[in-house]
Each structure stands twice: as C-alpha cells, then as structure tokens.
N, C-alpha and C positions, 0 to 999 in steps of 0.2 A: 527701527523705531524713532518716529522724530522727538524733539523733545515735547510736542505741545499732546504727542500721543501718549508719551510715559507719564506726563502730569494727568492726563486726564483718566490713565487707567487707575493712577491709584486712587483719583477720586470717587470713579463708579465701583470698584471692588473694594472697597475701604482697604486696602492692601496694607494701609501703614498700619496697621492695630496687628498684622501679624504676629508671629511667637519669632523672637532675632535668631534662632539657630535653624529654622526652617529652611530658607534657602540654600544655606551648605550643606544640609543634611540632603535634601531633593537631588543638588548638583552632584557629589558624590555618591548617591545610591545609584543614581544611573548612571554612570560612570562618562559622565559627559567632561567637554574640556574643562580647563579653566579659564573661566571667563573673567575677563580683565577691562576696567571703563575706565576711558577717561573725557574727564569734563573742564571743558574751555571757558573763559570769561568772553572770548571774541571768537572772531573768525580764525580757522586752520590756515588762511594763507594770506597773513596778515604780514609777511617779511620781517616777522620779527619773535618776541616773545613765545605765544600762542603757537608760530609754526614750528618751531624748535621743540613744543612738545609734539607736534603733530608727528613731526619728521621720527620720532622715536618710537609710537606706536605704528608707524608704518613698518619699521625695521619688527617691533615686538610682533607683528601679525605673519611674521614668515616662522617662528617659534613654533617648534612641534608640539601638539597639546593644549595651545594655548589659542581663544578665541576674543577676539577685541571687539569692544562697542566706544565709539563714542559719540558725545554731542557736545557743539559750541554755541555759543552766545550764551551761556547761563550766566544770568547775573549775580552777585554776591549778595544775596537775598535768602529768604525761605525758600525761592525756585531751587537752590541748590539741592537744599535738604530734598524735596521734592525728588529729582532729578536721582539723587542717589541713592533714596529709597525705591526708585521703581527700576534703575538698573540691577538692585538685590534682589526686588519680588519678582519682577518679571524677567529678566535676563538671568537672574543665578549669579550674577557676580559677587565674587570674594576678595577683588583684591581692586579698590577702586584707587585712581591718581586722581588728585584734585590739585589743579596746577596753579591755583592764583591764592596768593597771600590771604584776599579777604574771605575764602572759603573755609579759612579753619576754624574761626570763633564767632560764633556760634555754632554752624551750621557741622562740619564735620565733627566736631566733639558730641553734639548732640545724638546725630546720626551713629559714631561709634558705639555710643552707651549701648542706645537700643539694639545693635548688631553686635556685640562682642566675639561674634566668628569671623565677622568681615572685618579684613585689613584694611586700611587706608592709609596711603603715602600723603604726603603733604608738603607741596615745595611751596618752601616759604624759612625764611628765617624763625628758628623759635629754640630758645636754650634748651639744655638737657632737665631732663628730670620733671617737665609741667605737663607730659602726655597720659593717655593711658595706654595699657600695654600695647591694644590693636592698633594706635595711632603712631607716626614714625614723621620724623620731620627729614627732609633732602634737599640738599642745595648744591649748587657749582661754587667752589671760588674763582672770581674773575680777576683777582689782581695781576698774576702771571700773565694772563694774555693780554690782560689791559696796559700792564708794563709795554709789552712786548710791541704794542700796538704804538704806544709812545716812543719807543724808538726808532720806530720807522717814519711815525709821522715827523722826529727831529731832524732825521736826515733829510727828510722831501721838501720841509720848509722852507720858505725864501723868506717869509715874513719874520719869521721867528716868534708868531703869534696861532698860536692855536684856540680852535673855539668847540664850547660843548654845550650842548642843547640839554640841559637837565629836568628832570622832573620835579624830585621834591630833594630837600637837603638833609635827608635821611643819615645814618650811618654807613649803610650800604651801598650809598650813590656814592659817597663821597670818597669812600675805599677805591673805587673804581678811579674816579675823577685823581687822586693822588696820586696812584699806581702809575696814571698815564702820563701824567704830569711829569712825575721822577722817571720815567723813560726816556720822556724827550730829553729830559733836564741832562741827561745820563751822555746824551750828545751832545748839546751844550746847554748850559748852566742858565745861558742869558733867554733860553726858551720862557714863555708865559701863555697859561690856558685861561681863555676868558669864559665865562660860565654864564648863561643866563635862565634860570630855573622858572618853567613854564607855571606851574602849581597842581600837576597831574599827571598821570602817567599816559594818556591817551588825547590830547588836544591839539591835532592838526594843522589848525589854524595859526595857535599862538607858537608851535614849533616853526613854521615857515616862517612866521614874520621874526623869529629868533635867529633864524639861521641866515637870514637876509639881513639882518642887525651886526650880526659877526663878521659876516662879508665885508658889511661897512667899514667894520672895525680896523678893517687890513688881516682877519683871521683866513689863513691859506690851507688849513686843514683842518676839517669838521668832523665832529664823532657826536655820538647823544646816548642817551638811556631811556629813551621814550618806549614804551609799549611796543612799537612800530616805525624804526627807524628809516622806513620808507620815504618819508615828508624829507627829513634832512638830507641824505644820499640825494634825492633826486632834485632836491633845488640846489644843491653845491654843485653836482652836474652843469644842471644849466648857467650856473653862473661861471662855471669853469673851474672851480675849485673842489681841490681834492679832499676826499673823506675816506673815514674807517667805521666801519661798520658794526652793529652787535645782533648778537643773539643768532642769527643763521646769515650765510652767506647772501649779502646783496651785489654782487660782483657785476651782472647781469642789468640792476636798474644804472649802472655808472662807470662803462667799459673803459672809459676815457680816466676818469680821476680816483677809481677805486683802488685804496692802497694795500688794505686786507684790513681784517676784524675779528671780533672776538665772537665765538661764537658755544653755544650749547652744544653737548649730545647727551642727552639724557635717557640714550637705551642704555648708559653704562648703570645709573643707578635703577632705573626702570628693571632690567634684564636681573639685578641682583635680587629683589624683592621677589621675582616672580620665581626665579628659581628654589630661594628660602620656601616658597610655599611647595612646590615639585618635589622637594628633596626632605619636606617634614621637618624645617627647623623654625625656630622661633624668629619672629619677625625685628630686623636690625631695628632700634630706636631711634637712631641720630645718625644720617649719612651726608658725609660733606666730603668734597674731591673736588682735586684741581688739576693740574696738567698730567701728573702721572698719573691719577685714578682712571684717567680718559671722560673727565667731567666734562674740560670744556676742549677746545683747540684754537688755535687763528686762522683767518679763512689764507687761501692760496694767494699770493702775493699778486696783485696788479700789475699789468703791463707797464707801468709808469715807474716802479719802485727799481733804484739804483743795485747793482752789484755788491756797492758798499754797504747800504742799507739790510740788505739780506742777510750778506755774510755775518755782521755786527750780529742784527737781530737772531740767527740761527745758533752763534756761539754762547749767547748769554739764555737762550732755552736748554741747550745742552747741560750748561750749569745750573739753571734753576731745577734741571729732573736729576740732575744728581745730588741737590740739596747743598750747592754751594754757592748761590746767588739769594741772598736775603735780599727783601724789598725796601721795609720799614726800618731802616735803623739810621742810628743817630753818629752826629745831631743833627737833627732834624726842626725846622720852623714851621710853626701855622702861618698863614697869611696874614698876622695881624704882630709878627716878630716874636713870638713866645715860645720857648723852646720845649716841643712836646715830647720829641723823642731824644734823653741825653746822649752826648759823647760815649761809643763803646756799648751801645744799647741796641738790641733789636726788637720791633715790634710782633706779633703775629698777628694775624687777623683774627679779630674773633667774631662772635654773631651778638654779643649783650650788644643792646642799644646805645649805650651810653658810652660807649667805645667807639675810639675813634673820631668823634664828633668834631671835627676840623677839616679846613684844607691846608694844607702843605702851601710854602712859600713859592709865590710864583703865579701862583691862582688868583686869578683877579673873580671877586665871588664872594658870596656871603656865607656863612657858615650857619 
C-alpha cells in the first residue's frame, strides 16, 4: 500500500479513532507474522542516510516470522502521524521504526500515547528518561569510524588540507568533524580540516558549491555529513579529488578517488528490537553502539589507499575494539585556542545537546 492509499484509508474508515490495543490483539489472535514498519523522510536509494535504513530493512525481511512494510518520502509533519497510524490499523504493525529526527516530537509521541501496546523505535539523539515506555531512542556512535577515516585521509593527503561539507553546527556534527580531524592529525599534526556549513541536511546545489569551493582552497580529500553524500563524492571524483563517504558505501560512485567511509549498520539495533518482541521481553528504552556493537563500520578501502595507511588504520581499530584507544583526550584545544579537555583527562561522547559544542584546533570553521 502506498502512502496516499494509507492516508486515504484512515480518512475513509475513521480508523484513527479505533482503540489503542485493537491492532496488537488482532495480530496476536490471528497468529500473523510480526509486522514491522519503516518510515523514511526521503527516497530509499539516496546513497546516504535513508538508504542505510533501507538496507537494514532488507536484512530484516529475511528474519523468520517477520513481515516488513516501508514507506518513503514521509515529511516530518502530520503526515508522519497518518502513516504510522495507517501501518498500525491497516497493516497490523506492532513495531515502528521512525528513522528521522523530526518524527519524534510531536508525531511519534502522540501516536505512541494513543497506541501503548505498539512499540516505537526512534532513530535520533534523545537523552535518557524523557520518553514513554513504548518509545525507544537508538543511534550509532560515529566517532571511532570517523577517526579511522581521518587516519586514512591523513596518509593520503598531499596538500595537508582536508575539506568537510557540513549541514549544521550541532554537537553531533561537530563531534564527527573533530574525530575525523584528530584521526588525520595522528598522522601529521599540521593537517587542517576546512569546513563549510550549508545550513540544512539536504541542499544539493549548496553542497556542490561548497565542494568546489573547498577544492579551490586546496583541499584534496573531501567528506561530508549531508543527508546524501552523493553530491560531494561525485563532484570530488569529477575534479580528480579523493573522498570519504558517509552512511553507506559510495565506492561505485568514485572508483578512482574513494578512500573509505563511515557506514551505519542499522540491522544490529533493529534486530535487537524485533527479538525483544519475539522473546516477550520489555523494550530497551535507550540503545547506543559503535564499532564493538556493530552499529557502525568502515567502508572497504579504495584501490588508491596505500599499504601504510591500511596498516595504521587497522592497528588503531584493533586497539579501539579492545578499549585501549580513546579519541577525545587532553590536552585538547578548540579552534579558538581555549583548552576544552585538560591534560590527563578523557571525554566520552555524550548525547546531550550542550556537550562537545566546539571544533578542535586545526578545524577552520565556526562552532
């Protein structure tokens, strides 16, 4: 059923007014498969954030006893509530993956209140203790894989100037830029990262302009955190510049210049949520993971990556997995010269919005 049919179903049947426990009880009584819904804010084949979720959904479809329904291009408006309710009422979904940050408040919260026996897994940063029992927050921690991307970029850069096309200067973005830069500086402390903020998650024209501007400034390895890194990677490839990807592998878009990248593997948390239902367990309210937990990984190295770069990155990855390689450690200065982590201290990544709201020394940009 497409999105328009789902929403029309709600309008024509008045299904929004149905009791909150009905879909769950009907699915259980009929002995149907566990129906899981995925809601995406854009296209499933965006070579970026949404595609990473769609890849996880594809793997979930292979699980026994599970039926997957998906809907793409659902805006962060009342339409999200309509889509979720239609999945619950029409399709019998008892677990929904709301994959966009903007779906949470008020949309997921309102639908979750109406349907307390349906579970909602929201992909986004949300601190502990602020959500109802049937809503969970899940997210992956990118800093380790971003650091490893930086190590590779540091080895491969000749100009010692890296470029980053960033969406917004929010802590989650700044953390990733910082980790990437520190990884590169572990190879050569003189390396700098030059950042251009476009102002939003998906602005292809501005992303292309920013990429070209960074190349003109002498940056010879480019990366980004836009919703789809495709524009940056393809523009860099056309200009003969190396790149690192984000969210999914973009190797086939840049066969010459693609070095590596940071990838989500959402099948790790998604599978956990599904097994909790299948095994009659309570819903985990807050889920985070990095390399060790399998939430994130690095793309396969590109053909241009040197043996020395691979060996260094692989060694650091091994130490990270053993818990012996902290990333944010003092003394660490921000790009204005102030000490943000004193000597002898280590700062772990946190999801609070006021944490790590800085760019490290060597990043040319504004926090």
